[in-house]
C-alpha positions in Angstrom: -67.7 -82.4 22.0 -68.8 -82.1 18.2 -66.7 -79.7 16.2 -69.1 -77.0 16.0 -69.3 -76.8 20.1 -65.6 -76.5 20.2 -65.8 -73.6 17.4 -68.6 -71.7 19.7 -66.9 -72.3 22.9 -63.4 -71.0 21.4 -65.1 -68.1 20.0 -66.9 -67.0 23.4 -63.6 -67.8 25.3 -61.9 -65.2 22.7 -64.8 -62.6 23.1 -64.4 -62.4 26.9 -60.7 -62.4 26.5 -61.0 -59.8 24.4 -63.3 -57.2 26.4 -61.0 -58.0 29.2 -58.5 -56.9 27.2 -60.3 -53.8 26.6 -61.3 -53.0 30.0 -57.7 -53.7 31.2 -56.4 -50.9 28.6 -59.1 -48.3 29.4 -58.5 -48.7 33.2 -54.7 -48.2 32.5 -55.3 -45.2 30.6 -57.7 -43.4 33.3 -55.1 -44.7 35.9 -52.6 -42.7 34.0 -54.5 -39.7 33.8 -54.9 -39.8 38.1 -51.2 -40.4 38.2 -50.3 -37.3 36.1 -53.1 -35.3 38.1 -51.5 -36.0 41.4 -48.0 -35.4 40.0 -49.1 -32.0 38.5 -50.5 -30.9 42.0 -47.2 -32.0 43.6 -45.5 -29.9 41.3 -47.6 -27.1 42.5 -47.0 -27.3 45.9 -50.7 -28.6 46.4 -50.8 -31.2 49.1 -53.8 -32.8 50.8 -56.3 -33.5 47.8 -56.7 -36.9 46.3 -58.1 -37.1 42.9 -60.0 -40.0 41.0 -61.4 -41.2 37.9 -64.9 -43.1 37.9 -64.1 -46.4 36.9 -67.9 -47.6 36.6 -68.4 -46.7 34.3 -65.0 -45.1 33.3 -65.0 -41.6 32.6 -62.3 -38.8 32.1 -64.2 -36.7 35.2 -62.0 -36.2 37.6 -63.2 -35.9 41.2 -60.8 -34.0 43.9 -61.3 -34.3 47.6 -59.3 -33.4 50.4 -59.9 -31.3 54.0 -58.2 -27.7 52.3 -59.2 -24.2 52.0 -61.3 -23.0 49.0 -58.6 -21.6 47.6 -56.4 -24.7 47.4 -59.6 -26.6 45.9 -60.0 -23.9 43.0 -56.1 -24.2 42.0 -56.1 -27.7 42.5 -59.4 -28.2 40.3 -57.4 -25.8 37.8 -54.5 -27.6 37.6 -56.1 -31.1 37.3 -58.3 -30.1 34.4 -55.2 -28.1 33.0 -52.9 -30.8 32.7 -55.2 -33.7 31.9 -57.8 -31.8 29.5 -60.5 -33.3 31.5 -63.5 -31.6 33.4 -62.9 -31.5 37.1 -65.5 -31.3 39.8 -65.2 -31.7 43.8 -66.7 -33.8 45.7 -69.7 -32.7 47.6 -69.7 -29.3 46.3 -70.3 -26.9 43.1 -66.6 -26.3 42.7 -65.7 -27.2 39.1 -63.3 -26.6 36.4 -62.5 -27.6 32.9 -59.1 -27.3 30.7 -59.1 -26.7 26.7 -58.4 -30.1 25.1 -54.9 -30.7 24.7 -53.4 -27.5 26.5 -50.5 -28.6 28.3 -50.2 -25.6 30.3 -51.4 -25.4 34.0 -50.5 -22.6 36.4 -52.6 -21.6 39.4 -53.7 -18.2 37.5 -55.5 -20.5 35.0 -59.0 -20.1 35.0 -61.3 -23.1 34.5 -61.6 -22.7 31.1 -57.9 -22.5 30.5 -57.4 -19.1 29.8 -55.3 -16.9 31.8 -56.0 -13.2 33.2 -60.0 -13.6 33.7 -61.4 -11.7 35.9 -62.4 -13.5 38.9 -66.5 -12.6 38.2 -66.3 -14.2 34.7 -64.1 -17.2 36.2 -66.9 -17.9 38.5 -69.3 -17.8 35.8 -67.7 -20.1 34.3 -67.2 -22.7 37.2 -71.0 -22.3 37.9 -72.1 -22.8 34.7 -70.1 -26.1 34.2 -71.0 -27.4 37.5 -74.5 -27.1 37.0 -74.2 -28.6 33.6 -72.1 -31.6 34.8 -74.8 -32.6 37.4 -77.4 -32.3 34.6 -75.7 -34.9 32.4 -74.2 -37.1 35.3 -74.3 -40.3 34.4 -76.6 -39.9 31.0 -75.4 -39.8 27.8 -76.7 -38.4 24.7 -77.1 -41.3 21.9 -77.8 -41.5 18.1 -78.8 -43.6 15.6 -76.2 -45.8 14.3 -74.5 -43.8 11.4 -76.9 -40.9 11.8 -77.5 -37.8 13.6 -81.1 -38.5 14.8 -81.1 -37.8 18.6 -83.2 -40.4 20.2 -86.1 -39.6 22.2 -84.4 -40.5 25.8 -81.5 -37.9 24.4 -84.3 -35.4 23.8 -85.1 -35.5 27.6 -81.4 -35.1 28.2 -81.3 -32.1 25.9 -84.3 -30.7 28.2 -82.1 -31.0 31.5 -79.0 -29.6 29.4 -81.4 -26.5 28.5 -82.2 -25.8 31.9 -78.8 -25.9 32.9 -77.7 -23.8 30.3 -80.3 -20.7 31.2 -78.0 -18.8 33.9 -74.9 -19.1 31.7 -75.5 -16.2 29.4 -72.7 -14.1 28.7 -70.3 -17.1 28.3 -69.7 -19.8 25.6 -70.4 -23.6 25.5 -68.6 -25.4 23.0 -70.7 -28.5 21.9 -68.0 -31.3 20.9 -68.9 -34.3 19.1 -66.7 -37.5 18.9 -66.9 -41.1 17.2 -65.4 -43.9 17.8 -62.3 -44.8 15.0 -64.3 -47.5 13.0 -64.7 -46.8 9.4 -63.5 -43.7 7.5 -61.7 -41.3 9.2 -63.0 -38.0 7.4 -66.7 -39.9 7.3 -66.6 -40.1 11.4 -65.7 -36.4 11.0 -68.5 -35.3 9.3 -71.0 -37.4 11.3 -69.5 -36.1 14.4 -70.2 -32.6 13.1 -73.3 -33.6 12.1 -74.6 -34.6 15.3 -72.8 -31.8 17.4 -74.6 -29.7 14.8 -77.7 -31.7 16.0 -77.3 -31.1 19.3 -76.8 -27.5 19.1 -79.6 -26.8 17.0 -82.1 -28.6 19.6 -80.8 -26.7 22.4 -81.4 -23.5 20.4 -84.9 -24.8 19.8 -85.0 -25.1 23.7 -84.6 -21.6 24.0 -80.6 -21.3 24.6 -79.7 -18.1 22.6 -77.4 -19.3 19.3 -74.3 -16.8 20.6 -73.9 -19.1 23.6 -73.4 -21.9 21.4 -70.6 -23.6 19.1 -70.3 -27.1 17.6 -67.5 -28.8 16.5 -66.7 -32.3 15.1 -63.7 -34.2 16.1 -64.3 -37.6 14.8 -61.8 -39.8 16.2 -59.3 -37.4 16.8 -59.5 -37.2 21.0 -60.8 -40.8 22.2 -61.8 -41.2 25.9 -60.5 -44.8 25.9 -57.5 -46.3 23.8 -57.9 -49.6 22.2 -60.9 -50.7 20.1 -63.8 -53.0 20.6 -67.6 -52.4 22.0 -66.2 -51.0 25.4 -63.8 -48.6 24.0 -66.1 -47.7 21.3 -69.2 -47.0 23.5 -67.1 -44.5 25.6 -65.2 -42.8 22.6 -68.9 -42.2 21.0 -69.8 -39.3 22.7 -71.3 -35.2 23.4 -68.9 -33.5 25.3 -70.2 -29.8 26.8 -67.3 -27.3 27.7 -68.3 -23.8 29.2 -65.5 -21.1 28.5 -65.3 -17.3 28.6 -66.9 -15.7 25.6 -63.5 -14.4 24.3 -62.7 -18.1 23.8 -65.5 -19.0 21.7 -64.7 -21.2 19.1 -65.9 -20.8 15.3 -68.7 -22.4 14.5 -68.1 -23.8 11.1 -69.3 -27.4 9.9 -67.4 -26.7 6.3 -64.1 -25.8 7.8 -64.2 -28.9 10.2 -65.3 -31.4 7.4 -62.8 -30.2 4.7 -59.9 -30.8 6.9 
């Protein structure tokens, strides 16, 4: 084998090892979330419930299952969502919950949006809206032109589905979160993530969703879904997330304040 062939073979082997390493890292992170969720349910006395996170592709959307009452199901969903900061759904049903990212608290009295003492009707509306939204985007991903906030034609079709899912959600608040990978300048990434979140919000308003329902926040690379770096982790971390909340949890839609941090 000539020198050029040896170099090419070595490069290919190195790339494959790197990709394998990134997958293992991401899988380990998701496994850690599963352990954290099961530990929290045990601490709250919730038994007979199993939690798992999809692996293909890796996802922070928790799926719960078990032969328990509806009350226990909702308590388990809220507990898992609160402790992991991820969305949580019950397998084969419309039950769902979402906790505020970074909120380390979790009690049975918490609602799906992470707030306490919200009336049951509002909690039910949040859960129903988040469940419908999760179904609309399940297995799909909004994408943008590299380094810009240009929404691809395929992503515009996803926004059509998201808008339909949001039609019954009046009176609530939906936070649109923009996230990037950690390549490049952190401040530039945060500005780009804000522009993309703003573009998604504008697209939904164009589709008939009330602007009072929607906020947009760019987080840059501050809240990674996958740890490490490389193509697989970067692809997972570049994303748009939707979080349904009660109206009193509504975040400020202020692009300048986000970009100025």
